N, C-alpha and C positions, 0 to 999 in steps of 0.2 A: 076729618083727617084723611090723609092720602093713603090708599091701600098699597102695601108693598107685596108684590107677588114673588115669592121665593120657593123654588121646588125643593122639598125634602123627600128623600126616597125611602123613609122608614117612619114608623109610628112615633110621634112625639110624646115623650113621657114627662118632660120638665123643661123650664126656661129660666134664665137669669139675665136681668138687665143691670148693667153697671153704669156708674156715673160718667164714664168716658164714652157713652153711647154705643156700647157693644152688647149685642144680644147673643147669649149662649143658649143653644137649643140641644137638650138631651133627647136621644131617641133610643130605640131598641137595637140600633146598629152603630152607636158611637155618639160623638159630640161634634156639633158644628157651631160656627161663630159668624155673625153678620154684623158688619160695620154700618150702623144706622146713619152715619154722616153722609156717606156716599151710596148707601143702599146696595152694598155689594158684599158677597161672601169673601171674608179675608183669607179663607183657606179652601183650597179646591178639594182636599180630602178630609174626611172626618177624623177627629181625634179619638183614640181608643176604638178604632174600627173593629167591629164584630162584637163589642161588649154592650150589654143592656145598661143604659144610664138611668138611674133612679133619682138622683139629686145632684144639683150643682151649687157651689158656694164660692165666694171670693173673700179672702181675708184682707186685713189692713195693708199687707205688703203687696197686694195685687196678685197673689198666687191663687190660681183657680183649683178648687178641690172638687173632686168628682166621686159621687157614690155609685158603685156598680154592683152587679150581682157577683163579681169576682174580687171584691175588696174595695179599699179606699185608695184613690189615685190623686196625685198632684200634677198640675201642668204649669210649667213656667212659660208664659207667653213670649218672653223675650228670646230665650234660647231653644224653646221647644222641647225641653227635657221633661220626661214623664217618669214619676216614681209611683210604686204601688205598695200598699201595706195590707197584709192579710192576717188571719188568725195566728200565723206563726210569729208575727211581730207583736201580738197582744190584743188584736180585735176580738170581741166576743164571738163574731161570726163574719164570714166573708160576704154575706148579703147585707149591703148598706142601703137603708131606706131614706134617710133624711140627714141634712147637714146644716149647721148654723154655728156662727161664732159668737162668743160673749165679749164683754168689754175688757176682759183681763188677758186676752191673747190665747184663749183655749178654743178648740173646735169640738163641738158636741155632735155625737154621731149616734143615730138610732139604727138598730138592726133587728133581725128576727130572733135575737137571743140576748137582748138587753141593750143598754146604752153605754157609750164610752166617752171619756174626756181625753182629748188628744192635745198634748202640749206641743204648740207649733214650733218651739225652739229646740227642745231636746227629743222631740218625737217619741214621747213616752205615753202609753195608754194607761188609764185607770177605768175599770169597768164597774158598772152598777147593774143590780139585778132586782127582781121582784122582792127579794128579802130586804132591799134597801128602801122600799116604799114605792116602787114603780107600780103602775096599773097592771103591768104584765111584762113579760120578757119580749113579746113580739109587738112591733110598731107598724104603722101604715107608711106607704110610700109617699115621699115628698110632702110630709105634713109637719112643718116646723115654723115657729114664729118667735121673734124677740120683741117684746113691747118696750115702750119708752123707759120704763123703770129698770130694764135689763133682765126681766124674767124670761125664761126659756119655756116655750110651750111646744110639747111634742104629742102628736096624735097616735093612739095605739088601738089595737083591736078591742080592748076592754075599756077604753075611755081616753082621757087626756092626762098627761103627766106634765106638771109645770113646777118650776123651782127657780130660785135665784141662785146663780152660781156662787155668789159671795157667802151664802148661808151654808154651803157644803164644804166640810173639812175632811181630810184624809185620816182614817183611823190608824193609830199607832199601835198595832197589835202584832206581837211576835209569836209565830206558830212553833210547835214542837213536832218534828217528823219522827215516825217510827216505822219499822218493817212489820207489816201485818201478815204477810204470807210469803212462802217460798215454795215454788212448784217445780217439780222435775217431770218433764213430759206431761204437764198439766195435772200432775198428781201432787197434792199438798204434802209437804214434808213435816213430820212430827218427830218429837224426841224419841231416840232409840232406833229410828229407821236407818238401814244400812245401804250404802252404795258401794258395791264390790265387797271388800273386807273391812271397810271403815264405817263407823257411825257418821251420819251426815252432821247431826248436831247432838249435843249432850244436855240441852236445855230448851225451853220454849223458843219459838221462832223470834218473838219480839224482843227477847233478851240475848239471843245468839249474836255473836260477832264473827264467828268463823264457821264456814260450811266446807265439808269435805265430800268431794264427788269422785267417782271413778271416771276413766276415760270414755266409758260408754254412756255416762249420764251427763253429757256436755251440752245438752239443750235444756234450758230452765227459764223460769219467769220469776220476777220479784214484784210484789205488791206493797205499796206504802200508803200512809195517810197521816194526817195531823192528829194530834191527840184531841183537839177540839173539833167536833164534827159539824159545827154551824158554818153556814156560808161556804161550802166546799167549792162552789162554782167560781168563787173569787180567787181561788188559790191556783197558782201555776207552779208545777214541779220541774226542777232541773236536775240532771244527773251527769255524772262523769265516771269513766272506767279507766283505772290506772293513770289518774291525773291528767287525762286529756282535756280538751276544751269542754265547757259545760254545754249540754244539749237540753233545750227547753221542750217540754212536752205540751201538747195542746191542753187548754184549760179543761178540767174535768177528767183528764186521763191520769191515772195513778198506778199504771202497770207497765212494766218494760220487760221484753223477752230477749233472750240471747240464744243463738242456735249454733251448734257444732263448734264450740270454742276449743282451741288447742290446749293440751295439758299445760299447766303452769299456775302461777299465783296471780289472782286478780283482786284489785281493791275497788269496790263499788261505793260511790258516794252520792247522796241525794239530799236536796234541800227544797223547801217550799218558799214561794215568793208571793206576797200579798201587796199589791200596789208597788211601792218602792222598798218595802222592808223584806229582807231575807231571813229565813229561819236558821237555826243551828244546823250544821251538817251531820247527817247520820251516815256512819261508815261501817261497812262489813267487808270481811276478807273471804274470798272463795278460792279454795285449793282444788284443782282438777288433777288427780293423780295420773301420771303417765302409764301406759301399758307396761307389762313386766319387761318386754324387750326394749323399753326405752327408759329404764330406770338407771340410776347411777351405778349400781353394782353390775348391771348388764353392760353398761358402757365400759366399766373397768374390765369386764371379761372380754368385750370386743377389742379393747386396746391390747390386752394381753394376747388374745388370739392373733391380732394383726401383727404384734411384735413377734409372736411365735412364727407366724407365716412368713414374715420378712426374714427372720433368722433362718427358717427352713429353706426359703428360696435362696438366701445368700449361701447357705451350706450346700444346697443342690447345685447352684451355679459354680461354686468352688469345686464341688465334687466332680461335676461334669467337666469343668476345666481341667482338673487333674486327670480325670479319666481320659479326656480327649488328648491330653499331653502324653499319657501312658500309651494310648492307642496309637498316637502318631509316632511315639518312640518305638512301639512294637512293630508298626507298619514299616518304619524306617529300617529297623533291624531286619525285618523280614525281607524288605527290598534289598538290603545289603547282602543278606544270606542268599536271596534268589539270584542277585547279580553275581555273587561268588560262584554259586552252583552253576549258573548258566555259563560263566566264564570257564569253569572246570569242564563242563560238558562240551563246550566248543573246543577246548584244548584237547579233550579226549577224542573228539571227532577228527581233529587234525592229526592226533597221534595214531589213530587207527589206520590212516592211509600209509604212512611209512612202515607200520607194523605188518601190513600186508606184504610189503617187499622184503620183510625179514622172515616171517613165519612161513609164507608159502614157498619161497625157494628153499628154506631150511628143511621143510618136510620132503621136498624133492631130493635134497642131498641125503637125508636120512634113508630114504627108500633105495637110492642108487649106490651110495658109497658104503661099502661093507667093512672098511678099515675100523678096527675096534678103538684105536686111540682117537681117531677123528670122530667116531660115533659118540664117545664120551663128551667131547667138546660140543658136538651138535646138541646132545641132550641137555648140557649145561645152558647153552644159549636158549634152547627151547623152554627150559624150566624158568629162566628169568624173563623171557619174553611173555610167557604165560602169567608170570607174577605181575608184570606191567599191565597186562590185560585185566587181571583180577582187580588191580587198583582202579582201573578205568571203569570196570563194571560196578564197583562200589557206588560210583556217582550215579550210574544208571539205576541201581537198586534204590538209592535215596529218592530219586525221582518217582519210581514206581510206588514206593511206600507213601510218599506225599500225596499222590493221586489215587491211592487206594487200588492200584492195579497189581499189587504183589500178592500172589496166591501161593500157599504152601501145600505140598503133598507129603503128608507124614508117613514115615515107614519105620517099622520096628528095627532099630539099628544097634549093633554092639558098639557102644561108644568107647569101650576100652580099646578096641582095635582101631576105631576112628581117631581117637586122640593120639594113640601110639604112632599112627601113620603121619599125623600132622607134626608131632614132635620130631620124628625122623627127618621130615623135610627141613627142619630148622637146625639139624645137627651141623651141617656145613657152616652155617652162620655162627653157631655157637663156638665151633672150633676156630673160626677166623678171629673172633673177638675174645677167645680164651674164657668163655663163660660156661659154667656147668649147668646143663639142662637135664632135669630128672623128672620122671613121671612115676608117682607113687599111687598104686592101685591095690596094694595088699595082695591077697591071694586070689582076688577076683580076676579071672581071665575073660569073663564074659558078663556084661551087664546091658541088657536090652532096654532101650529108651526110645519112645516114639518121637522122632525128630525128622525135619526135612533135610536129607543128606546134602542137598545142593547148597543149603544155607547154614547148616550147623557148623561146617568147617570154617566158614567166614567168621563166626563168633570166636572160636579158639585162635584162629590165625591173627585176627585183629588184636586180641588181648596179648598174645605172645609177641607180636610185632611191636606193640607199645612197650612191653617189658624190655625187649632188646634195645629200644631207643634210649631208655633212661638207666640202663644197667651198665656200669663201667666194666672195663676189662678185669678179668679174674673174679668177676662176680658170679652170682648163682641165681638160677630161676628154677622153681619147683612147681610141679602141677600135682595136685592131690585130688583124688576121686573118692567120694564116700556117699553113703546113703543116710537119710535121717527122717525124723517125723516131728512136725510142729503142730501141736494141738491148738495153738492160738491162731494159726494161719487159716486162710480160706480153704475150702474143700479141695481146690485144684492143687495147692502146694502143701497139703497136709502131709502127704508122703512124697518125698523129693529125692533127687540125686543132686549132690553138691560138687561143683568143680571149683577148686581154689587154686589160683595162680599167684604165687608170691615171687617177689624179686628183691634183690639187694641194691636197688638203685637209689635215686635221690629222694624218693618219697613225694608225697603230695601235700601242700599246705591245706589247712582246714578250709580257708576261704575258697580255694580252687576246687576242692572236692564237690562243692555245690554246683559248679558249672562244667565239670569235666566231661559230662555227657551231652553238653549243648553242642549244636552244630557249629563248626568252624572255630570252636574254642580251642586254644592251644596253650599248653603249659610251657612256661619259660624254663629252659634247661639251664640250670645254674652252672653246669660244667662248661658250657661255651657261651652262656648268656644269650641265647638265641631261641627263637621259636622253631620247633621241629614238626614237620608234617603239615597236613592240611586241616586237621581238626574234624575230619569226617569219620574216621574209623570207629571211634568209641560211640559216636552218635548212631551210626549204623548198627553197631553191636547191640546197643540197648533196644533199638527198634526191632531187630531180629529176635532178641530174647523175649520181648513183649509179645511178638507174634507166635512165639513158642509157648506162651502162657507161663513164662518164667519171670525171674527177677534177677537184678544185678546190683551189687553195692561195692563200695571201695573204702578202704581204710589203710592207715599206715601200720607197719608191723609193730607188734607189742614188745615189751621188755627192752625198749631202747634200741631195737635192731633197726638198721636202715632199710629203706625200701617200702614198697606198698603191697597191698593184697587185694585182689579182685575175687569176689565170691559170686558164682553163678549158680542159681537153683533152677532146676527143670522138673516138672511134675513126672511122677512115675505112672505107668498105665496109660490107657487111652480113653478113659471115661469122660474126659473133658473135650474130646474131639468129636466133630460131626462126621457122619458116615462118608460124605463126599470129600473130606479132607484126608482120609486114610487110603493108602495104596496097598492092594493085596500082594502077596508074595508072587503070584503068577503074573500080575501086571508088571511088577517091577522087573522080574526076570525077562519078560518079553520085551519091555522097552530097552533094557540094557543090551539084550542080544541084537535087537534091530539097529540100535545105534552103533554097536560094534561092527556089524556086518557092513553098514553104510560107510563107516570110516575105513574099514579094511579095503572095501572095493574102491573107494576114492583114492586111497593111498597106493594101492597096488596097480592102478591103471598107469601104463607106461607106453607113451606114444613114441613111435620112431620119428625121425626128423628127415623126411624126404626133401628133395630139392624144390619141389613144387607141391602145391596143395593136392591132396588126394581126392577131394570132392569138388563139386561145381558150386557149392554154396558160398554166398558172400555174407560176411559179418561186418557190421559197422560198430566201431568202438568209440564212444563219446566220453571223454575224460579230460578235465582241465589239468590234472597233474601229469606232467610229461613222463615221469618214471613209471607210474602205474600204467599209463596208456601204452607205453612201449613194451612193458613187461607182459601185459595181457595180449597185445598183438603178437609178440614173439612166441608166446605159448600156443596161440591159436593158428598161426600161419602155416603150421605143418599140415593142417587138415582143411583149412578154409582160406578163401580170398578175404583179406582183411582191409578195411578202409578206416582211416583215423579222422576224428573231428575233436576240436578243443572245447566246443560249447554247443548248446542245444540249437541256437539260431543257425549256426553253420550246418549242423547235421540236418535240420529240417529242409534247408535249401538243397542239399545234396540228395536227400530222399526223393524229392520230386524228379531229379534228373535221372537217377537210376536206383530203384528201390532194392535194398538188400533183402536177404532171407531172414535176418535177425538183427536186432539192435541191442547192444550192451551199453548202458548209460550210467554215469555217475549222477547223484541227486543234486549235490551242491556245486553249481557251476555259475560263472558270470553270464550276463546277458539273457540267458534262458536256462532255468534249472531242469533237472531230469523229470520232475513231476509235470511241469508244463509241456515238455517235449512229448512225454508219454500220452498226456491228455490230447494233444493235437494229432498225434498219430492215430489214436483210437477213435477220434471223432471224424476223421477224414475217410470218406468212402473209398478213396483210392489207395490208402495206406493202412487201414485198420486190420488188414490180414497179417501184418508183420508182427512177430512176437517181440516183446520188449523185456529185457532183464535189467533191473535197477540195482546198481551197486552203491552202498551208502555206509557212512560211519554212524548214521542214526540207527540206534538199536531199540528205540522205544516201540512198544506195540502199536501206539497210535500212528507212528510214522509208517510202520509196516502196513497197517490198515489203510492209511491214506494212499500209499503207493498202489495197493491192490485195487482200491476204489477207482484209481485213475485208469485201470485197465492193464496194469503190468502183469506179465505172465509169470514172473519170478522176482523175488526180492531177497538179495544176498547182502549180508552185513560185512563190513570190513572189521578186522582182517579176514580175508576169505581164503579158503583152500582152493588153489588153482585147479586141482583135479575135480573138485566139486563143481566149479564153474564150467569146466569142460563137459562133465556129464550132463549138467543142466542144459547147456547149449545143444548138445547132441539129442537129448530127449525132446526138447521143444521143436527142433527142426524135423525130427522123425514124426512127431505127432501131427505137425502141420502138413507134412508130406502125405501121411496117411489120410488126413482129412481131404486134401486135394484129390487123391486117388479115388476116394469115395464118391466125390461129386463128378469126377471125369469118367468113371466106369472102368478103370484100369485093373481093379482088383478081381472082379468077377465079370463074366460076360452077361451083364444084365440086358444087353440089347437083343439077346437070343431068347429072352423070356417074354411070355405074354403077361404084361403088367396089368394088375387090377387097379384101376384109377379110383381112388377114394379121396374126395376133397374134404379136407379137415375144416373145422370152424375158423381156424386162423387164416387158412387160405381164402375162405369166403370173405372174411373181414378185410384181408389185404386187397382182394379184388375190388371190393366196394370203395375202399380208401383210394386205390389207384385210379379208379374210374372218376371219382370226384376231382382228383388232382389233375388228371389228363384233360377233363372237360373244362377246367378253369385254369389251365396252365398259363395262358396269356393274361389272366385277370390279376392285376396287381393287388386287388382288394381281397384276394383269397386269404381267409383267416381260419383259425382253429374253430371258431364258432360256425363257420359255413360248413366245414368238414363234419363236425359233430352233428349238425342239423341234417345234412344229407345222408350220413351213414346211420344215424340213429343211436349213437352212444354218447356217454358223458365225456367231458374233457379229461377227467381223471382216468377213466378206463382207456380212452384213446392214447393218452400219454403213456400209461403203463404197458399197453400192448405193443406200441411201437418201440418202446425202450427194450422190451423183452425180445421182440422179433428182429429188430434192426440195430439195437444198441444206439439209437439216436432219438432225440426229442422230436416232437411233431414239427417244430419250426426247422430244425436241421434236416429232417427227412424231406420236407417240401422243397427247401432250398437246394439240397443235393440233387433231387430229381430235375429241377429246373436247370441246374448247372450241367448235368449230364446231357440233357436235351440241347443245351446251348453248345456243348462241345461237339455234338454230332453235326449241328448246323454250321459251326465254324469250320469243321473239317470238310464239309461239302462245298464251301466257298461260293455259295449262291446268294448270300445276303451280307450286308455290312454289319458292323458290330452293333450300332444303335438299333437296327431292325431286329437283330437276334435278341437283344436285351428286351425289346418290347414284346416280341413273340413269346418269350419265356417268362413274362410277368414281372420284369424289373423296370420300374418307372424311372429309376435314376441310373444312368449309364456308368457314372463313377462308382456307385455302390456295386454294380454288376462286375466291373473290372476288378475291384478289390476282392469280392467274393470268389471270382474265378481264379485269381492268382493264389488265394489262400487254399483253394481246393486242388489246383493243378500245378502250382509252383511257377506259373508264368502268366503273363498278361494275355488277353484274347488275341491281341495282334501278334505276339510271339507264338502263340499256338497256331495261328493261321500260317505264319511263315514256316513253322516247323513241318506242317503238313504239305505245304507247297514244295518243300525240298524232298519229301518222301516219295 
């Protein structure tokens, strides 16, 4: 025979020769095939590459069956498809040793754990073991033979097993499955054992059909077996959980474990299968209780809480919406009230200007005209003008109370006398309207109560004014004064004085009584069907009474009598007052005397009217109202040279041309107001020596403070007394004249004295500052940081000292020094404007020109031309 040389790269374990002259060679690394007809390998790569081949067999259909160490495989030579069967599909073991077919279409397989008969059509395994008559469960590799009679011979480790397949029949035995054990965390469960608060089972395990577990015992195992214990290796168990697909366990395995199952109901079913016969199904139910927070009653509570939260949120949203609407309405009402108040305040400012032209000339007439008949008319005009001012001042008082700026100074006052004086001031009105006004105080001629005299009369006047508004002709108004004690009231009003003011007017509806003290609320007068007044008086009255620690209420007259009744209660004594709120007798008398002296001096000053001013001083009057401006100028021209301007911008321009000795300016003006004008004057080194008097209709304290902060020397409110203005002008001019004399040495002959030169710390500091500025005058990068570093002080200290010594900020001080040096250079006419700007540290010539014009009132070129003409 001819030797065929074929290279096989692995150890050959078995071979198969087929009638079609193909040789299959099994190795430890796969299966190869050689075509003996042409002596060539029909496949370049091995089949089942990487597997150990133990046996090869071909069935009647030409299918190649391959036994490996990893199971039974089939290879279809036509399409190259490979299928593998393992113990999961029913093999006794995955290690296949020998293969052989019988005459009935079965494939017999020997393994290391018994033999199996494989049906080639339905691919079903039937396994046989040593209990079925085998020499042993383990067989030898590739040791199988079928003799001519059809007997199958298989070699094993303990001998040979041979049989005729026709003599072997499948036993028809049906097994019975039962649960043998139930383990929780590998601990066997017994009757009476508890999991949580429940018993797991109430009977033996093999009889139990229901198991109860807590949510913490959700890991368990189930063991099962057939009732018949013979041949257990032939039985294959299958199980399912909650009717899912059946899962087959490996042969010989009768235990299944479950880990960390979720709470709920589970149905476990198991059956045994022997060959093709299934046992009856054994079924148990396992209930895993949920944790308490996951129970149905907790879910119900959660739902109720969620519904409650939703309801709460809805209520909160609705409440917030209503609150927001109320706030918006309140804000809107406040804005309307504020707009009204601001409107009235603006009107009062406008009224104060013409009132100045009424009251000031009127006082002059009162002091000069001694005719008694005209004096009566003058006093009537003065009384009503002052009444208008009181109405205006009510608006100012409201503003002070709103901002917490209203302060009271209480004084022990005889209110019998005070109320009598107020009632007397209404007698003329009562006579004009034919109204009877009476004050009842019994036998009491004196009743001392601690009140603020300046504000107490406003309370009585407002209530009486309201009574006169709504009392028809021939009516009556009565004021009753009494004392009382209320044990139910607070300690402040336990002992009180009561002032009752009744009228025979139209009365007040019950609905309106709730709002009568609201700001800007007006009662409709049924007599003329119109709203009367501004709605401010009663609101102010209640505020003033509250600040007096008292109370006020209103009601209609009893017994069917027409009209209304206002009842005011004020505390007796001074135990409720702080020490700083009370004025002593000495202080009150001193203040009154000082005020009287000042008023008399102002009223008695009478200047003659010469044809020309009697002094050399120049006064600039800045006022946009023509009548006020002309009136002030007319009153001042008898002593001073007067110059007129209509606004701050015009005045500032004229100040640079020829500076006056004093400026009188209104605050509210077009183009530039008085505050701005005063600020520019005081910040300019060429003008800041000029005294400034501000005239304004703004009487709020914050306006007064703002004006003084701007550097104003005096702040006079309209309507003003012209004599007071004259005295203020004279005093400011004299004080500034004395200051000039002090620095010029005209008061005493200081030049004849030997002066002791002592340099103060401020002088030393200013020398150091000036040295740094002079050394860096042409340096445009000179900054506050450079000055502080050279001088050795902080930015804050430098700014505070310069403001104290020069009334200028550091930036303004440096800029003004540069501009002064620039003015000197411009006057010398030796350099052009750009050169001078560079020499004085201005990098931008346009900025230099703007700054120079702001300081000197003219451009650098105009300044040069002015000095060329000089």
